[in-house]
N, C-alpha and C positions, 0 to 999 in steps of 0.2 A: 525562411524567407524572413527580413526584417522590416520594418518601416521605411528603410530606405528604398524599398520596392512597393511603391503605393499600389494596392489593390491586390496584393499578394501576401501581405503581412501573415505569418503565422503558419504557412504552407511548408510542408515539408520540401526540400528541392526538387528530389524526383517527381512528387506530385506536381509541383509548379510547373515542370517543363511542358504539360500538356495545355495548362492553363495559358501560358505565354504565347504557345504556338495558336491558339484559339485568338486571343488578343491581336496578334500580328495578322491574322488572316482576317479579322473584322476589320482592321485599319487599312487592309490592302496592302501590308508591307511583307506579306510572307513569300517571296521568291520562289521556294520550293522547299517541299517537304519529304526526306526520306531517312531511312534508319539504316545506322551504319553498325557493324558489330567489330569493336577494337580493343586495343589492349587499355586496362584502366586500373591506375593504382590502387592497391589494396593493403590496408595494414597487415603486417607480417604476423602479429599476434593473433588476432581476433578475425582475421581473413575476411574482415568487411571492407567494402568499397570506402575511398578517402575522397573528400572534396575539399579542394584548395580555396583559400580566401584570402584576399590581399588585405593586410593591417599594416598599420603603422609599426615600424620596428627602429631599432638602433643599427647603424653600421659604423664599422671602423676602415677607413680607407687605407689601404696599403700602395697605393701608387705613388707617394712621396719617397718611398724608400724599397721600392720593388727591386732597384738593380743591387742595391745592398744584400737582399734576400738571395739572388742569383748567384753574386759572387760568393756568398756563405754556402751556397750548395756545391759550388765548383771546388771550394776547399774542405768539404767532408768527405771522409772515406767512407764507401758504401759497401756492404755485405748484404746480398750480392751486388754486383755492379750496375745492373739494371736499374736499381733503385734510384739513382742520380738522374737518369732522364725521366723518370716517372714524377719524382719529386719537381724537378727543374719545370717540366712542362705543366704542372699543376699551378705551381707559382707564377709562372710568365702568364698564363691564360685566365688568373684568378681575377673575379671582381672585387668589389666592395665585401667586406667580411661581416655578413649579419650576426651580431654578437648578443642578440635578445631572444629570449623564448618565454612562452606563455604558460609557465607551469606553477604549481603551487609551492614547489621546494626548489632549493638550489641557493646559490650566492646572488644575492640582489644586484640590480645596477644602482649604484649610488647617485642618481638624480632625483633632484627636487624640482617641484612646480610651483610657480607662483599663481597668484588668483587669476591673472589674466592669460594663464596656460602657458606662460614662457618657461621654457627648462632652464633650471640652475644647474651648473655644473662647472666649479670654479675651484683653483688650488685650495682656497680656505674652506669649501665644504668638504672637497675629498681628503684632506688632512684630517679633519675633524672625525669624518665617518672612518677613516684608516684607524686614528686612535682609539675609537670606540670598539672597532673590531678586534684589534690586537688586545684588548684589556676585555672584552666580553665574548668575543666570538660575533661571527656575521648573522646568528639569530636575531642579535639585539635590534635589527633594523625591523623585524617583525614584530618584535615585542614592544617598540616604542612608537610614540607618535612622531611626527615629522620635525615637530619644534624642540623636541628633546634629542633629536640626531643631528641639528643645524648647530653651528657655534654660537655660544651664551650672545643674545642680543644682537643675532643677525637680521639684518634687513635688506630688502630688496624693492626697487621701484615699482615693480609688478605687483607688489601684494603691501598696498597701503594700510590695509587692515592688520598686516602681520600673520596673514594665514597662509600656511604651505602645506601641500600635499607632496607623496612620496611616490616615486615608481614602483609598480607593481611585478614588472617583468623581472625575469632572473637572469643572468649571464648564460650563454651558451656554455654548456658542459666542458667543451674544447677550451674555451679560456680559461676554465678552472684548471683542467689538467695541463694546458700549455703553459701555465704559471708556476709550476713545479719547481723550475729551476731555481725560482726566487725562494720560495719556501723551503727547499731541500738543501740546495748548494750553497747560495749566498747568505742564507741565514745561519748556516752553521760554519764554524771556524775550522773544523777539522775535516771538511769537504773541499774539493777543488773546483773551481767553475772557470771554462765549461767542462762539463762531464766528458770523460775518454768514450761512454758509448751509451746509446739510448737503444733499446731492443724492443720490439713488439711484433704483433702479426702485420701481414702485409697490407691489411685495411688501414694501417694508421698513417700511411703517405697522405690520405685526405685528413686524417684525424690529429693524433698526438705529435706526431713527427711534425706536421705541418704548422699547427697553431703554436707549439714550441718554438720553433724556429722564427715565426712571426713576432711574438711577444718580446723574445729575447733581441732580436736584431733592432727591433722599434725602441726598445728602452736602453740597451746597452750596446748595440752596435755589432754584436758577434753573435755567431750561432751558439746555442747553449749546450752543444755537444761536438766532438771532433770526429764521432763515428757513428753511423747508423747502421744497424743489423735487423732485416725483417725474416721473420719466417712464415711459411704458410700454415695450413689448417690440418687436423687430423680428420679423415674420412673413414668410413668403415671399408670393409674387405672388398666389397662391390664398387667402390668409389664414390659412395653418397654421403650427403652431409650427416652427421649425427645429430639425432633429434630425439626427444622423449618419445613423440607421436610416432614414430618410426619404430621405437624399440630398440635402436641400433647403437645405443651409446655403450660405451666400452668406459667405465668409471676409472681414474687411476687409481683410487684409494682401494677399490677390489683388485686390482693388479698388485698393489703392494702387499695387500693382506695374504694374497696368495702366493706370490713370487720374490717377493722383498722389492725395497725402493730402488737397490741396485739395479736390478733387472730392467726396470723401467726406464732408469737414467742409461743404461748401456743401449738400450734400444734406440732412445733419443739419439744417441752418439750416432748410431749404426745408419742413419738413413740422412737423406738431402732434406734438411729441414727448410731450405730456401724456397722449394715448391709443396704442394699439398701432398701428403702422405697417408697412404693407405694403412691401416692397423687392423688386425685381427689377433685371435687367441694363437694361430699358429706362428703368427711374427714373434712373439714372445717366446715360444716353445724354442725357435730357431737361437734366438739371442740367449736363451737360457744355457742352451749347449754350449754356446761360445763362452759365456760367463763360468760355467763349470770347469772348462778348459784352461781358461785364466787362472781361475781359483787354486785348480789342482796343481798348476805351474808353481805358482807362489808357495803352496804348501810344500811341494818337493823341495824348491829351492830353500826355503826355510827350515825342513827337516834335515837336510845334508850340510847346514852350516852351523849346527848346534854346538859344535865343538870347535868353532873358528873364532879367533878373536882377532879383529881386522888390524888391531895396533902391533900385534905380536906375530901373527900368522902370514901376513900378507906377502904375496910373492910379487916382486916388481915385473913389469910387464917384459923389459928385454930377457928375463929369465924364466919366461914361460915356453911351453912347447909350442910350435906354430897353431896347432888346433886351438888351444885356449886363446892365443894372440887373435886368430881370427874371430872368434865368438867376441871377444872384448871390442874389436872392430866393429861387428855388425851391432852390439849395443852403442856405441858412439854414433854409428849411424843412424839407429833407432832415435836416440835423444836430440839428434838434430832435426830429423823429420817431425818429430811430435810437436817438438818446440815451435818448429816453423807452422805447423796445424792449427796449434792453439794461437799462434799469433795472427792468423788468416781465419779464426773462426771456423776452420774445416775439422769439425770433430768427427766426421767419417772417416778422415784421414788418419786420425787418432787411433779410432777404434780398428781400423783396418792394419795399421802398422803393429800395433800392439799384439793384434789376434795372430798376424803373420810370424813376429818374432817367436811368441810363446808356443806356438803350434810348429811353424817351421825349423826356426833356428836353435831352439831349445828342446822342447819334447820330442821330436821325432828325429832329433839329430844328437845334439850334445847332451843332453840329459841321460839319452838312451847309452851313449858311448861311456859316461860319466861314471854309470854303475859298476863297471869292470874296475875303475879307479878309486872312486870314493869309498866303496863297499870292500875293497878286496885289499887294498896298499894299506900299510901302515899308517896310524895317523898323522905322523910328521912326514909323510912321504912326500918329497918336492913336488910330484905330479898331483898329488891328491889336494896340497894345499894351493896349488896354482889352480885347479878346478874349484876349490872353494872360494879363491878369490874372485873369480868370475862370477859364480854363483852368488855370493855376497853382494858385489856391485851391481848385478841384474836384479837381485832380489829389491834392493833399495831404489834403484832408479824407477823399476816399474812400480812400487809402490808410490812413488813421488808423481809420477806422470800420469797414473791413474785415478789418483786423489779427484781430481775436478770432477770426474765421471763416476766413479764408484766408491764414494769416501767411507761408508759404513764398513765396506770389506776392507779398505787399505788401512783404515785406523784401527780396526779389530787385529790386523796382524801386526801392524806397528806395536801394540802394547805387548805383543811376546818378543819383541827384538831386546837382546840385552846390552848391546855395545852402541847404544843411541843416546844421546844426551835429551833431546827434545821429547816431551812428553806425549805428544800427538804429532803424526805427520803434517796435520793442518800447519804446525808450526815450522815447518821447513821450506827451504827454497827450491825451487826445480833444478834437478841437477843438469851440469853444463858438459856437454861434449867434449871430449879431449882431442886435440890434434896430433894424431899419430903420423903424419908425414908420409914419405914415400913408401915406408914397410905397409902401411896400411893399403896403399894400392896394390904392390905387390902380391899382398894377400889374398884382396880380392881376387886378382887374377888366377892366381894358383888355385884358390879353393872353387873356383867357377869350374875350372875343368875338372878337379876332384870330386864335386858335387855331380857332375853329369856321369863319371865313371861309377860312383856312389848308386846311382839311379839304377844304372845297368845292372850293377851286382844285386841289387834288392829284386829287381825284375827276374834274375836267373835264379835266386834263391826261393823266389816265389814258385817259379816253374818247377824246380827240383821239390821243393814241398808239395806240390800237387802230383808229382809222379811218384810220392813215397820214396825218394832218395835218401831224403833228410827228414827231420821234424822239426826242431827248433833250429834257428840260424847258428846257432852254437854247436851244432853236430856236423857242421860243413869244414870243407877243406876248398878254398875256392882258388883258381888259376886265372889270372886275368892278362890280357895280351890287348896292347894299345896300339892304333894305327899311329904311322910316322907323324901325322899332325900333332899326336898327344905326347910325342918323345918327351921323355925328361920328368914326367908327371910324377914317377916311381923313384927317380933318381936318388932324391934325399933320403937321409936314413934318422930323420927327427920325427918321423909318424911312424906309430904301429898300425899299420894297414890291416892286419887281424883284427884288432881294436876298432879300428875306424869303420871296417864293413861288419864288425859284431859277429865273427867267425872265429873257428878255433885256430885255423891255420891258413896262411896267404902266400901264394907264389906268383911271381912274376914271370908270364909267359913270352913268347915271343909271337908276333902277330904273323900268321901263314904257317905256324908249325903247330898250332892247335889241334885237339882230338877232333875228330868229327862230332862227337857228342856236345861240342863245346855250342854255346848260342852267340852268333854275331848279332851284337845290338847296336844302338845307335854311336856311343862313343866307345866301347869295349866289346872284346869277344871273351865271354866269361864261361868257365868250365865249373861246374859244383860236383863235388864228390864227397864221400863220407869221409870226416877227419878220421885219422888213425889215431888209437890210443884209448883211454879210458876217460871216464868222467870224474872230474873233480868234485868231490862234494861239497866244495866251499866256493868256486868261482864258476862252476859248471861248465869248463871250458874242456873240450877233449885234448888230452895230452898224453904222449908217451913216456911223462916222467912221474905219471901218477904210480904209486908204490915205490918208487925209489927211496924214499924216506922210511926206514925202519920205525920211527918214532911216530911217523903220521902218513901210513900207507895208503890212506883214503884221498890225500891231498897230491895236487901236482907240487913240484919243486918250489915255486914262487910263493904259493900259500902256505908250504910246510916253513918257509923262512920267516915268513909275517908271522905265523903262529907261535914259532919257538922265540922270536925276538919279542913280541908284545904281550904274548899270554902265558908263558912258561913261568 
């Protein structure tokens, strides 16, 4: 207690409570005495109770431009969208801004006091202090006396003796950070004001987002940002806040040392960052598996275009087989989806789209089929070159699309590409999707049905494998019958369906005439039998042509032709 409380000077405030109560009782002014247990503010670090005391402060009023602040908020793009309501309500209900703090460090409040206690804050004094700060830094306020900070020869009616003192309070730190648009954007010729985006944690609606908006609108009449993005916080696996005292902190540096920075970055892209996110070692293990699949896909693509020169070996879209055209369409769809996700800061959309394309469209489908072409056909066979064209385009697109998320991986692989001009993938632009018109729609519709049939064939092959009818799928002959609603799926001869289903022999059956051993599944009826013939040592298919070539009796006729043409 201070001398402002006569009779209680020097008492600790908790001890004073009892003495004040006694005094009230002696004066007959104590109406009632009771004890109440209630919530009380405590310092977050020391965990000790805090007492509030009213003292003189500096305030900045926002009343005169509150409507301009609200208009600026309406014209800002928010991610997530609920951020607009949160910031709008804060500004709408906000009182004056207390900009002073009583601390021993920070940016000083540039106010002087005359001998009579009058505050001095004029254009002349502010300009002089600004000049000194620009030349020497803000610490000069603490290093020099007031008279040395004022303009030379400065006089004031309140100081007849020419004695001045300076303010000891510092600026609210949110005023400091809220002014960065001036020091970062306005001061630098190579940056644009306002910024495209401000991003920070969701606690900054009350902090940096708010103070930046206030200072920018106050001096320039516009928001310092075109868009705001806020994210949640990382919690431990049980949903608790991470803290050293609980021992549940996951240190990013440790994760990077163990798994690599790209795993950490990929995990961040996989979650809904707009809300608080739980994280544990198991999360990183799951993402590591996805990363491994993506990396292996990139390696497979790269390994199979080693003899492909895009300037001389490229096959035009219209000259490709439907299966190659279809995967090309899927690639263009991926590019559109990923670019849209990036535009909207939906990084989880990028993560899932790329993962689905790599594992679904490529690894378990196209690249599996491609082995029978890229490995087996002659180097310049049109089917092989067509597949390499799709692989090469897919590789370059994936590297560019993934660079914002896993830049170390993409830059590493880019260094091994032979037919690119840029030294780093970082120096390239994002790929742009090609518009393939009605043909793309036709291909999507056709392959939507074919993929349903393929799923059924894979199920039947698995059943046959479990029943020991076959071992690998290339040992099989499949007969597939389709219901009336699927009529026409096998009509065209532009697809090698044995290759499509990765079997040695394919026969189109008739619905209702299939063997009783056939499996009736969702989209097709499928009969799996052992293929007739011998295994080719080169392509591993079972063929009745193995042994027909006297020069290469261990090969099927297709492989024998390729070997004689390219290796004899």
